[in-house]
DONU-109663 format. One record per residue (C-alpha): residue in one letter; residue number from 1; z, y negated, x negated. Coordinates in nm, 4 decimals. Example, Ala and Ser with C-alpha at 12.3 -4.5 7.8 and 13.67 -1.06 7.14 Angstrom:
<nodes>
{type = a	seq = 1	c3 = 0.7800	c2 = 0.4500	c1 = -1.2300} .
{type = s	seq = 2	c3 = 0.7140	c2 = 0.1060	c1 = -1.3670} .
</nodes>
This chain:
<nodes>
{type = m	seq = 1	c3 = 11.4115	c2 = -10.6819	c1 = -9.2293} .
{type = p	seq = 2	c3 = 11.2068	c2 = -10.9424	c1 = -9.2329} .
{type = v	seq = 3	c3 = 10.8308	c2 = -10.9436	c1 = -9.3861} .
{type = a	seq = 4	c3 = 10.9146	c2 = -11.1528	c1 = -9.6645} .
{type = k	seq = 5	c3 = 11.1908	c2 = -10.9965	c1 = -9.7771} .
{type = q	seq = 6	c3 = 11.0137	c2 = -10.6282	c1 = -9.7441} .
{type = n	seq = 7	c3 = 10.7467	c2 = -10.7512	c1 = -9.9546} .
{type = q	seq = 8	c3 = 10.9978	c2 = -10.8866	c1 = -10.2375} .
{type = n	seq = 9	c3 = 11.1362	c2 = -10.5604	c1 = -10.2221} .
{type = l	seq = 10	c3 = 10.8202	c2 = -10.3773	c1 = -10.2188} .
{type = t	seq = 11	c3 = 10.6710	c2 = -10.5685	c1 = -10.5123} .
{type = w	seq = 12	c3 = 11.0099	c2 = -10.5141	c1 = -10.7247} .
{type = l	seq = 13	c3 = 10.9670	c2 = -10.1538	c1 = -10.6686} .
{type = v	seq = 14	c3 = 10.6058	c2 = -10.1583	c1 = -10.7520} .
{type = v	seq = 15	c3 = 10.6521	c2 = -10.3617	c1 = -11.0963} .
{type = s	seq = 16	c3 = 10.9424	c2 = -10.1338	c1 = -11.2141} .
{type = l	seq = 17	c3 = 10.7958	c2 = -9.8257	c1 = -11.1381} .
{type = t	seq = 18	c3 = 10.4761	c2 = -9.9155	c1 = -11.2943} .
{type = t	seq = 19	c3 = 10.6734	c2 = -10.0468	c1 = -11.6321} .
{type = a	seq = 20	c3 = 10.8926	c2 = -9.7508	c1 = -11.6187} .
{type = l	seq = 21	c3 = 10.6172	c2 = -9.4983	c1 = -11.6595} .
{type = a	seq = 22	c3 = 10.3314	c2 = -9.7009	c1 = -11.8424} .
{type = v	seq = 23	c3 = 10.5921	c2 = -9.6811	c1 = -12.1551} .
{type = a	seq = 24	c3 = 10.7042	c2 = -9.3294	c1 = -12.1000} .
{type = t	seq = 25	c3 = 10.3992	c2 = -9.1188	c1 = -12.1247} .
{type = p	seq = 26	c3 = 10.0798	c2 = -9.1541	c1 = -12.3309} .
{type = v	seq = 27	c3 = 9.7421	c2 = -9.1077	c1 = -12.1707} .
{type = t	seq = 28	c3 = 9.6476	c2 = -8.7726	c1 = -12.2346} .
{type = s	seq = 29	c3 = 9.3753	c2 = -8.7075	c1 = -11.9838} .
{type = a	seq = 30	c3 = 9.1137	c2 = -8.8846	c1 = -11.8023} .
{type = d	seq = 31	c3 = 9.0749	c2 = -8.6278	c1 = -11.5223} .
{type = w	seq = 32	c3 = 9.1113	c2 = -8.8242	c1 = -11.1517} .
{type = s	seq = 33	c3 = 9.1933	c2 = -8.4854	c1 = -10.9593} .
{type = g	seq = 34	c3 = 9.4537	c2 = -8.4913	c1 = -10.7373} .
{type = f	seq = 35	c3 = 9.6944	c2 = -8.6160	c1 = -10.4743} .
{type = l	seq = 36	c3 = 9.8376	c2 = -8.9509	c1 = -10.5000} .
{type = l	seq = 37	c3 = 10.0862	c2 = -9.1423	c1 = -10.3371} .
{type = g	seq = 38	c3 = 10.1424	c2 = -9.5284	c1 = -10.3722} .
{type = a	seq = 39	c3 = 10.2516	c2 = -9.9059	c1 = -10.2588} .
{type = s	seq = 40	c3 = 10.0109	c2 = -10.2082	c1 = -10.2572} .
{type = i	seq = 41	c3 = 10.1021	c2 = -10.5623	c1 = -10.1939} .
{type = a	seq = 42	c3 = 9.7952	c2 = -10.7671	c1 = -10.0582} .
{type = r	seq = 43	c3 = 9.6600	c2 = -11.0987	c1 = -9.9693} .
{type = q	seq = 44	c3 = 9.4944	c2 = -11.0842	c1 = -9.6091} .
{type = n	seq = 45	c3 = 9.2955	c2 = -11.3746	c1 = -9.4678} .
{type = a	seq = 46	c3 = 9.1957	c2 = -11.3210	c1 = -9.0946} .
{type = s	seq = 47	c3 = 9.0073	c2 = -11.4995	c1 = -8.8076} .
{type = m	seq = 48	c3 = 8.9045	c2 = -11.4339	c1 = -8.4804} .
{type = d	seq = 49	c3 = 8.6069	c2 = -11.5714	c1 = -8.2728} .
{type = s	seq = 50	c3 = 8.8560	c2 = -11.8193	c1 = -8.0960} .
{type = s	seq = 51	c3 = 9.0479	c2 = -11.9078	c1 = -8.3995} .
{type = s	seq = 52	c3 = 9.0249	c2 = -12.0315	c1 = -8.7436} .
{type = g	seq = 53	c3 = 9.1265	c2 = -11.8242	c1 = -9.0693} .
{type = h	seq = 54	c3 = 9.5003	c2 = -11.7820	c1 = -9.1460} .
{type = d	seq = 55	c3 = 9.6613	c2 = -11.6159	c1 = -9.4745} .
{type = a	seq = 56	c3 = 9.9396	c2 = -11.3852	c1 = -9.5105} .
{type = g	seq = 57	c3 = 10.0962	c2 = -11.1533	c1 = -9.7397} .
{type = a	seq = 58	c3 = 10.1194	c2 = -10.7584	c1 = -9.6901} .
{type = a	seq = 59	c3 = 10.2495	c2 = -10.4508	c1 = -9.7607} .
{type = g	seq = 60	c3 = 10.1414	c2 = -10.1123	c1 = -9.7937} .
{type = l	seq = 61	c3 = 10.1769	c2 = -9.7531	c1 = -9.8526} .
{type = h	seq = 62	c3 = 9.9000	c2 = -9.5003	c1 = -9.8897} .
{type = l	seq = 63	c3 = 9.8486	c2 = -9.1254	c1 = -9.9647} .
{type = g	seq = 64	c3 = 9.5394	c2 = -8.9897	c1 = -10.0937} .
{type = y	seq = 65	c3 = 9.3331	c2 = -8.7254	c1 = -10.2671} .
{type = d	seq = 66	c3 = 9.0737	c2 = -8.7138	c1 = -10.5204} .
{type = l	seq = 67	c3 = 8.8568	c2 = -8.4601	c1 = -10.6510} .
{type = d	seq = 68	c3 = 8.6714	c2 = -8.5218	c1 = -11.0102} .
{type = f	seq = 69	c3 = 8.3037	c2 = -8.3702	c1 = -11.0652} .
{type = g	seq = 70	c3 = 8.2695	c2 = -8.5148	c1 = -11.4194} .
{type = q	seq = 71	c3 = 8.1023	c2 = -8.8520	c1 = -11.3796} .
{type = l	seq = 72	c3 = 8.1518	c2 = -8.8832	c1 = -10.9899} .
{type = v	seq = 73	c3 = 8.4738	c2 = -8.8745	c1 = -10.8314} .
{type = l	seq = 74	c3 = 8.5252	c2 = -8.8426	c1 = -10.4478} .
{type = g	seq = 75	c3 = 8.8081	c2 = -8.9166	c1 = -10.2472} .
{type = g	seq = 76	c3 = 8.9810	c2 = -8.9658	c1 = -9.9210} .
{type = e	seq = 77	c3 = 9.2856	c2 = -9.2050	c1 = -9.8518} .
{type = l	seq = 78	c3 = 9.5076	c2 = -9.2842	c1 = -9.5552} .
{type = e	seq = 79	c3 = 9.6895	c2 = -9.6291	c1 = -9.5812} .
{type = v	seq = 80	c3 = 9.9344	c2 = -9.8220	c1 = -9.3804} .
{type = e	seq = 81	c3 = 9.9823	c2 = -10.1940	c1 = -9.4266} .
{type = r	seq = 82	c3 = 10.2087	c2 = -10.4414	c1 = -9.2535} .
{type = a	seq = 83	c3 = 10.0733	c2 = -10.7739	c1 = -9.2241} .
{type = q	seq = 84	c3 = 10.2291	c2 = -11.0424	c1 = -8.9929} .
{type = i	seq = 85	c3 = 9.8701	c2 = -11.2844	c1 = -8.9202} .
{type = q	seq = 86	c3 = 9.9050	c2 = -11.5292	c1 = -8.6292} .
{type = l	seq = 87	c3 = 9.5564	c2 = -11.5795	c1 = -8.4905} .
{type = g	seq = 88	c3 = 9.6110	c2 = -11.8265	c1 = -8.1937} .
{type = s	seq = 89	c3 = 9.8072	c2 = -11.6369	c1 = -7.9316} .
{type = i	seq = 90	c3 = 9.7729	c2 = -11.3083	c1 = -8.1393} .
{type = e	seq = 91	c3 = 9.9820	c2 = -11.1814	c1 = -8.3858} .
{type = t	seq = 92	c3 = 9.8618	c2 = -10.8690	c1 = -8.6020} .
{type = q	seq = 93	c3 = 10.1526	c2 = -10.6208	c1 = -8.6930} .
{type = e	seq = 94	c3 = 10.0046	c2 = -10.3680	c1 = -8.8684} .
{type = m	seq = 95	c3 = 9.7007	c2 = -10.2091	c1 = -9.0080} .
{type = q	seq = 96	c3 = 9.6247	c2 = -9.8190	c1 = -9.0522} .
{type = r	seq = 97	c3 = 9.3114	c2 = -9.7074	c1 = -9.2709} .
{type = i	seq = 98	c3 = 9.1455	c2 = -9.3911	c1 = -9.3297} .
{type = k	seq = 99	c3 = 8.9035	c2 = -9.4267	c1 = -9.6352} .
{type = l	seq = 100	c3 = 8.6332	c2 = -9.2187	c1 = -9.8039} .
{type = r	seq = 101	c3 = 8.5680	c2 = -9.3196	c1 = -10.1688} .
{type = v	seq = 102	c3 = 8.2967	c2 = -9.2457	c1 = -10.3947} .
{type = g	seq = 103	c3 = 8.3517	c2 = -9.3605	c1 = -10.7396} .
{type = y	seq = 104	c3 = 8.2371	c2 = -9.3594	c1 = -11.1145} .
{type = d	seq = 105	c3 = 8.4277	c2 = -9.2097	c1 = -11.3850} .
{type = f	seq = 106	c3 = 8.4476	c2 = -9.4206	c1 = -11.6657} .
{type = g	seq = 107	c3 = 8.7174	c2 = -9.2358	c1 = -11.8701} .
{type = q	seq = 108	c3 = 9.0532	c2 = -9.4174	c1 = -11.8025} .
{type = t	seq = 109	c3 = 8.8655	c2 = -9.6644	c1 = -11.5220} .
{type = l	seq = 110	c3 = 8.7580	c2 = -9.5474	c1 = -11.1933} .
{type = g	seq = 111	c3 = 8.5266	c2 = -9.7988	c1 = -11.0186} .
{type = y	seq = 112	c3 = 8.4756	c2 = -9.7076	c1 = -10.6486} .
{type = v	seq = 113	c3 = 8.3126	c2 = -9.8223	c1 = -10.2994} .
{type = a	seq = 114	c3 = 8.5408	c2 = -9.7047	c1 = -10.0129} .
{type = i	seq = 115	c3 = 8.4332	c2 = -9.7159	c1 = -9.6304} .
{type = g	seq = 116	c3 = 8.6147	c2 = -9.5996	c1 = -9.3744} .
{type = g	seq = 117	c3 = 8.7824	c2 = -9.7028	c1 = -9.0248} .
{type = v	seq = 118	c3 = 9.0842	c2 = -9.9056	c1 = -8.9195} .
{type = r	seq = 119	c3 = 9.3405	c2 = -9.9667	c1 = -8.6556} .
{type = a	seq = 120	c3 = 9.4839	c2 = -10.2772	c1 = -8.6053} .
{type = e	seq = 121	c3 = 9.8026	c2 = -10.3057	c1 = -8.3825} .
{type = t	seq = 122	c3 = 9.9497	c2 = -10.6236	c1 = -8.2438} .
{type = e	seq = 123	c3 = 10.2561	c2 = -10.6430	c1 = -8.0204} .
{type = l	seq = 124	c3 = 10.0757	c2 = -10.5696	c1 = -7.7021} .
{type = d	seq = 125	c3 = 9.7527	c2 = -10.3792	c1 = -7.8503} .
{type = d	seq = 126	c3 = 9.5637	c2 = -10.2082	c1 = -8.0618} .
{type = d	seq = 127	c3 = 9.2219	c2 = -10.1417	c1 = -8.1298} .
{type = i	seq = 128	c3 = 8.9821	c2 = -9.9894	c1 = -8.3920} .
{type = g	seq = 129	c3 = 8.7312	c2 = -10.0976	c1 = -8.6423} .
{type = a	seq = 130	c3 = 8.5529	c2 = -10.0771	c1 = -8.9758} .
{type = v	seq = 131	c3 = 8.6676	c2 = -10.1041	c1 = -9.3100} .
{type = i	seq = 132	c3 = 8.4431	c2 = -10.1462	c1 = -9.6350} .
{type = g	seq = 133	c3 = 8.5481	c2 = -10.2103	c1 = -9.9905} .
{type = l	seq = 134	c3 = 8.5363	c2 = -10.2473	c1 = -10.3724} .
{type = g	seq = 135	c3 = 8.8029	c2 = -10.1347	c1 = -10.6007} .
{type = m	seq = 136	c3 = 8.8963	c2 = -10.0153	c1 = -10.9347} .
{type = s	seq = 137	c3 = 9.2124	c2 = -9.7729	c1 = -11.0489} .
{type = y	seq = 138	c3 = 9.3307	c2 = -9.7421	c1 = -11.4430} .
{type = s	seq = 139	c3 = 9.4853	c2 = -9.4635	c1 = -11.5730} .
{type = l	seq = 140	c3 = 9.7795	c2 = -9.5521	c1 = -11.7465} .
{type = n	seq = 141	c3 = 9.9066	c2 = -9.2199	c1 = -11.8299} .
{type = q	seq = 142	c3 = 9.8239	c2 = -8.9088	c1 = -11.6671} .
{type = n	seq = 143	c3 = 10.0876	c2 = -8.9552	c1 = -11.3748} .
{type = l	seq = 144	c3 = 10.0296	c2 = -9.3458	c1 = -11.3202} .
{type = r	seq = 145	c3 = 9.7500	c2 = -9.5536	c1 = -11.1972} .
{type = v	seq = 146	c3 = 9.7367	c2 = -9.9135	c1 = -11.1467} .
{type = g	seq = 147	c3 = 9.4527	c2 = -10.1318	c1 = -10.9648} .
{type = g	seq = 148	c3 = 9.2950	c2 = -10.3404	c1 = -10.7222} .
{type = e	seq = 149	c3 = 9.0908	c2 = -10.3394	c1 = -10.3888} .
{type = i	seq = 150	c3 = 8.9072	c2 = -10.5692	c1 = -10.2073} .
{type = l	seq = 151	c3 = 8.8588	c2 = -10.4905	c1 = -9.8298} .
{type = h	seq = 152	c3 = 8.6433	c2 = -10.6499	c1 = -9.5422} .
{type = q	seq = 153	c3 = 8.7380	c2 = -10.5290	c1 = -9.1646} .
{type = e	seq = 154	c3 = 8.6117	c2 = -10.5860	c1 = -8.8451} .
{type = v	seq = 155	c3 = 8.8050	c2 = -10.5110	c1 = -8.5369} .
{type = n	seq = 156	c3 = 8.6765	c2 = -10.5869	c1 = -8.1724} .
{type = g	seq = 157	c3 = 8.8670	c2 = -10.6640	c1 = -7.8502} .
{type = l	seq = 158	c3 = 9.2263	c2 = -10.6955	c1 = -7.9655} .
{type = e	seq = 159	c3 = 9.4155	c2 = -10.8546	c1 = -7.6792} .
{type = n	seq = 160	c3 = 9.0570	c2 = -10.9667	c1 = -7.5560} .
{type = g	seq = 161	c3 = 9.0696	c2 = -11.2388	c1 = -7.8435} .
{type = g	seq = 162	c3 = 8.7067	c2 = -11.1419	c1 = -7.9413} .
{type = m	seq = 163	c3 = 8.6227	c2 = -10.9965	c1 = -8.2792} .
{type = m	seq = 164	c3 = 8.8657	c2 = -11.0035	c1 = -8.5635} .
{type = r	seq = 165	c3 = 8.7467	c2 = -11.0308	c1 = -8.9364} .
{type = s	seq = 166	c3 = 8.9719	c2 = -10.9897	c1 = -9.2306} .
{type = n	seq = 167	c3 = 8.9535	c2 = -10.9924	c1 = -9.6230} .
{type = s	seq = 168	c3 = 9.2207	c2 = -10.8644	c1 = -9.8172} .
{type = l	seq = 169	c3 = 9.3187	c2 = -10.8618	c1 = -10.1951} .
{type = s	seq = 170	c3 = 9.5271	c2 = -10.6018	c1 = -10.3256} .
{type = l	seq = 171	c3 = 9.6899	c2 = -10.4761	c1 = -10.6267} .
{type = r	seq = 172	c3 = 9.8228	c2 = -10.0899	c1 = -10.6183} .
{type = a	seq = 173	c3 = 10.0074	c2 = -9.8966	c1 = -10.7944} .
{type = s	seq = 174	c3 = 9.9803	c2 = -9.4971	c1 = -10.7667} .
{type = f	seq = 175	c3 = 10.1524	c2 = -9.2198	c1 = -10.8509} .
{type = r	seq = 176	c3 = 9.9299	c2 = -8.8648	c1 = -10.8851} .
{type = f	seq = 177	c3 = 10.0929	c2 = -8.5218	c1 = -10.8731} .
</nodes>
């Protein structure tokens, strides 16, 4: 299935799920503890030492866990994102991230800082790097969160093309269980 069609299907799924769950259950708790599973759509801008920046859409899935300590929320997350970004002769296929999050509980809103590692894959190669970012999550009810994330990633040595730098802005929906 082409990436554009996958992004369109994933966008439809996220919007439908968010709408259905937001209407179904009133907010009863500001507890951020628990497992979460969700989807995201993103806009990526990437460049390499040897090429200028290119934009692409991306779709992803994430699985994580948060632990609420009152005002402080600690969490971790695994994320897989499909994005085909053409950088000269190199085309990225997928990025996998592992992130640790430290956040501040504002009640129904959680603001957080994320730091971790990223593995970028191309058709011929893969390499690892670092990821940092900021995010915000809003609890629509005790089971559904929506939010956004801004990430900066740097991966060195993909197909000997130098340093790949990318920035992404994503919209996310997560179900807590």
